[in-house]
N, C-alpha and C positions, 0 to 999 in steps of 0.2 A: 207214721214208724209202728212196726210190730214188733211186739218184744215176746217171745213163747221162754216157758221154764220148765225144762223138763226135770220130774221129780218134785211137781209141784204138790205132792200131797206129804211133803215134811214139813213139819211143825217148824223149820224155820223160814217156810214162804210170807207168813205174816210180816217177819223182819221186811223182808223184800218190797213185799207193797206197802208197807209203812212208810217207802220212804219216795214212793213214784211221783210224787209232787214236783219232784226235784226234774222231772223228763217229761217231754212231750209224748205219750204215750198213747196212738190210738186205738191199738188192740194189744191187750195182754190174753195170753192164749195162756191156760197152765193145763199141765200134760200130766199124769201118773197112769201106771198100770193098777195101781189098787184103787177102783171106784170108790169102797167109803172113804180113804182116808181124803179123795179127792172131792169128796162133796162136803164132808167138816169142813179141811181145810179153803175149799174154793166158797162156801157158806160164809165165813168169816172175812174172806178177802172181799166178797162182792157189800158186807154190810161196813169194812173199814173204807172202801172206794166210796161207795156212797155217804160216808160220813164226809169224807173228803171234796165230795162235789166232782166225783171223776165224769166224764160224759164222754171215754170212750168204751169200747167193745169189750166186756169182759166174757172169756170163754174156755170152762172146765172141758177138759175131753179126755179119754181114752186111747185117739188116734194120732199117732205120734205124727204121721205127714201130714195130716191136717194142723196140727199144732206148730209145725215148722212152716210149712210150704209159705213161702216170698216173706218170710221173716228177717229182719235186719240185725237183729239178736237173739240169739240162744242160750241160757244159763241153763247150766246143767248140775244137778245138786243131789246125782241119785247115791241110794245108798244098797247096792246087790245082796240080797241075801239076808236086808233089815237087821234088826236089832239082834236077831241070834246070829247071825253072822259076826258081828262085831264080838259077841259074848263068846264066841269061840276063837277069835285073833285075841283077844284078849289071855285066855285060858289057858289053851294049846302050847304056849312055847315055855310056859314056867313048868310044866310037865318036863322040859328038856333043860331046866335051869337057865332060860332066858326070859329075860322083862317082857311082858306083853303089853302090847300096847298098838291101837288099830291104825296108825299110821306113820310109823317109822319100826326100825328091826323086823322080826319076824312076823310079826303080826301086819305088819303095813307092806310087807310083801306078800304076805295070803291076800290080802286085800286088793293090790295090785293085781295079783294075777287072775281074779275074776272080773276085776272091775274095767280095765285097760280093753279088753274085749269086746265089752258090753257098749262104753263108749265110743269106741271106734264103730261099732253097728249107727248108734245113734248120727253120729257124726256125717256117716256115709248119706244119711237119709236129709241131713241140712247140706250137706253140697250140692246134692240133687235137686232138691226143692226150694230150699232158702234162696234170699235175694242173690244175684252174683257176688256182693263184696262182705257179706255177713259175716258177722264175729262170731265164735265160739267163745264166751266166758265160763272158765271151768271154776266150778268151787267144790268139785268132788274128791276126796281125799282118794291116793295121797294125790294133794294135788300136782307136785312136780315133776312126778314121774308120768300122771294123769294128760298133764301139758306138754309133754316132752313126747308122749306116743302120738298127740295131734299134731304136734309140730313138724315129729318125722313124717308123718303120712300127708302132709303137704297144706292142713288144714289152718284158715285164719283163726289163729286161737291166743287164748292170754288164760295165764292163773291167777286166781284171784285166795286172799287168804284174809283173816280179820285182827289176826295178831297185831300189825301196826295201828290198827284202830283204838284197840285196846290199848297199849301204850299212850297214844296220843292223846285219848283222855285222862288215862291215868297220869299222864304229866303234867296237863294243864289244871287238873285238880291241883296237886300240889302245888302248883303256881300261880292258880288264883285265877286264871284266863280262859278265856275262849277253844276250844279244842282246834277251831279253823285253822288258829294262829301258828298250831305247833307243826311242823313237816320233821318226819320221824324219820331219819336215814340209817333203815335197818338192812340189814344185807347177809347174805349166804344162800342158803336152798331153803326151799318152803319146811318149816318147822324146824330147822337148823341157821337160826337168825341171831345176829346179835346187834345192839344198837348201837352205832358209833358215835352219834349226832344226835341231836334234838334242837332243831331252828326253829326259837321262836323269834317271831317278825325277821327272820337272816339271821339271827345272832344265836351263836349255839350254845345252849344253856346244860348239856347234860352234864359240864363239869360240876355245875353247880347242883345241878339234881343229884347227883352219887354223893357230892360233899355233905348237904342239908338232910337227903333223905335216902342214903343210900340203904342204911341198915332197913325201913320201912321197903325198899323196892326189893332187896334179898329176902326179907322173912317173904313175901307175896311169892318169889319165886322159891322159897322152900330152899335158898342157898344160901352159904355164909358171905356174909358182906365183905369179909378180905378176898374172894373169889373176885368180886367185881370191883375192889377197887386196882386189884393185881391187872386185871384185865384191862379196864379203864372203858368198859362197855357194858351194857343190861344185857345178858342173854335171854332168848326166848324161853317161857316156862318148859317148851319140850327139853332142853339144853340138861335139864335134871338127870333126864333117863341116862346119860352121858358121865354128868359130873357126881351125880349121886346115885352110880349104878347098883350099888350093894345095898345101898338102904333102900332107894324104890324096890329092888327085887322083895327085900326080905319084905316089905310093906306089902308087897301084891301076894303075897305064899300066904301071909298071915289075914288079911283084910278082903274086903268084897269087892268087887269088879267093878270099875267105875260103868260099865256097859248095862250093868244090871239096877244101877240108879237113873243112869240116863232114860232106861226100859219105863222106869217108873215114871219118869217127870213127861215122856212123850205122854204114857196113858194119862196123868193128869190134865198134860196142855189140851190133848184131843177132846175133852172130856169141857175143858173151858170153854174150846171153840166150838163146841156143840150147842153152847148156850145163844138162842137168838138174841138175846138184847147184849151180847158181847159187841162192840163194832170197834175195838182197839185192841192191839197185840198188851197180852197180859204181861207182867211182871214177873210170872214165873220162868218165862222164856228167856231170861238173860241167866238164868240157870242149865240150862239145855247147852251152852257152847253156842259158840257163831252168832254173841253178842255183837250188834252193831255193824251184823252183816251189811245189812239194808246200805249203811252210808257207804261203805265199799263198794260192794256191786252198782248202785246208783249212780254215784260218783261218776264212778266209771266209765259207765255207759256214756252218764250227759256228755264228760268230756270228750268222749270217742265221736259222738252224735254234734257237738255243739263246735268243739275244737277250742275250747277255754287254755289246753295249754297247761293247766292243773299237774300235781305231780300227785301221782298214785305210787303203793306199793303192789306191784304185779309181778307173778312167774314169767320171765321172756327168755330167748336165746340168750347167752352169755356175749354172744359177740365181740369180745374183748373187754368187758365192764369188769368182770374178775379176773386179775391176772393170777397165771397157774392153773387155771380151769379152760377146758378146751370151746373155744367157739359154740358148739353145738349143744353146750350142756344150758342144761335149765336154772337158771338163779331165781332170784327172788330179792329185789331191788327198787329203792324208787326210780320212778320214770316220767316223762313229760310225757303228756296224752293229748294229744288232739285228732283232727280227722284224717291228717296224714298218716297216723300210725302212732306206736310208742316207741320213746328213744330216751334209752335207762342213762338215768343221770353217770356223768363220770367218777368213778369212787377211786380210792386209794387202794392201794394192794391189802390185800388182810394180813395181819400179823403172823408171823408163824404157828404161833399154837392156834388161831381160827382156821387159816388155810389148809393144816393136815388134816384136820376133820372134817372139812369140805370136801377136799380131794376123796378121803376113804367115801363119803357118803354119795360124791357125784358120779363114783366107779359104781356102786353100789346101783344106781337110777338108772345109771345106762343099760348095765345085765339087768336088770329088775325087766326095764321099757321092750326091751328084745327077748325077754322069754316070754313074758305076759303075751307079746306078740307072734311069735313063733310056737310056744311051747316045748321050746327047746328045754330039757333036764339039766344035761350038762351046763347050759348057760344059768339056771335057776339054781345049781349048787353053787356056782362062782358067784353068785349073788349073794349068796346066804353068807357065803365064807370070807365076802370083800366086808360085808356089816361089821361096823366095831363094836356093835351089842352082840353079834356072837362069832363068828372068824376062826372057829374049832370046827374041822373035817366033820370028826364022828359027829357032834352035835349038827351038824347041816342035813346029815344023812337020815338022820332020826327026824329033824324037822319036815325036812323036804317028803318023806312021805307020811308024816301025822298032819300037816299043811295040806299039800295037794291034795290027799284023802277027803279031806272037807271042802276044796274047791271044787273038787269033782263028781261030790255025793250029791 
């Protein structure tokens, strides 16, 4: 089995490599356009695999065609424009009075506009050169929009996020059990989800978690405990941009962009990775974000390869899973995964207070995916106008001018 990682110069890659013992990979190809980063990250990957007794082929390369040729799985984890572009995504919207965040709102829009065309170019090479039934696993943000663009273009693709893995570990720690015993029933759109159930050996323990640990969970999310009680669910931490909009905006206007700290962490990580004595992922990697990505990615690949029927949190076509959304919307839900594909678990309808927000953002994602593919400025303006974090015509015009100037620069 050949697995190719596109964007392997990412500091996330050791997360992925650390979990490869769960999958029988004969060839692991690491691709990146940044040769220096690829050399550093690839060196650490080689040492980690040596330590784990890996006997397959490890091949770092700058040649995309060679990386994906004959591949059974292609994981895409690119960042178009690097951390400099992320910093612009987080700061340009602030000048227009909007929250700056790299995956949602105006910043997420800018990222989608420059990222979708590049991912589709990569996917075209996969279609031409990879194995006929190859899977594209997308970890590139904004995952929902990128996955939608891939599916719209007919690719065998699935989106992946690590938020559910984080909740799984958080819940397990509080209950004093192994994470593998908990299935997190998290539903919605990518970065717009709520945990409505947490099943420990098949029994829903979310009411117990909210009753005994609700204050702690709310504190971690920086949201009022009463909100979790009223929702009867645990929102993703990305919901804070909606539920505490003014507070977040004030913090961003007065504070330091997250992108600046991430850039520092990346520089520190790359320095660590250069150490020839390092042969395991460093603890600092958990501060980068994307913690436990390896568990999500490797677990998903393992289920697709071995057909174990395990449940994974993935981004897929709705297909009637969540009532009130179009069948071709891309939703993030738990799904049973096997050799024959991915089957979302049946879901109860979303409560009105959840559904309304999801419908707004689903419409925004549809428009943004179309705008990113076509370059249509009217669609782009409608997308910004539709997003709940923007929604004012004069603001959309100003944002469009500022953001697209950056995208095209």
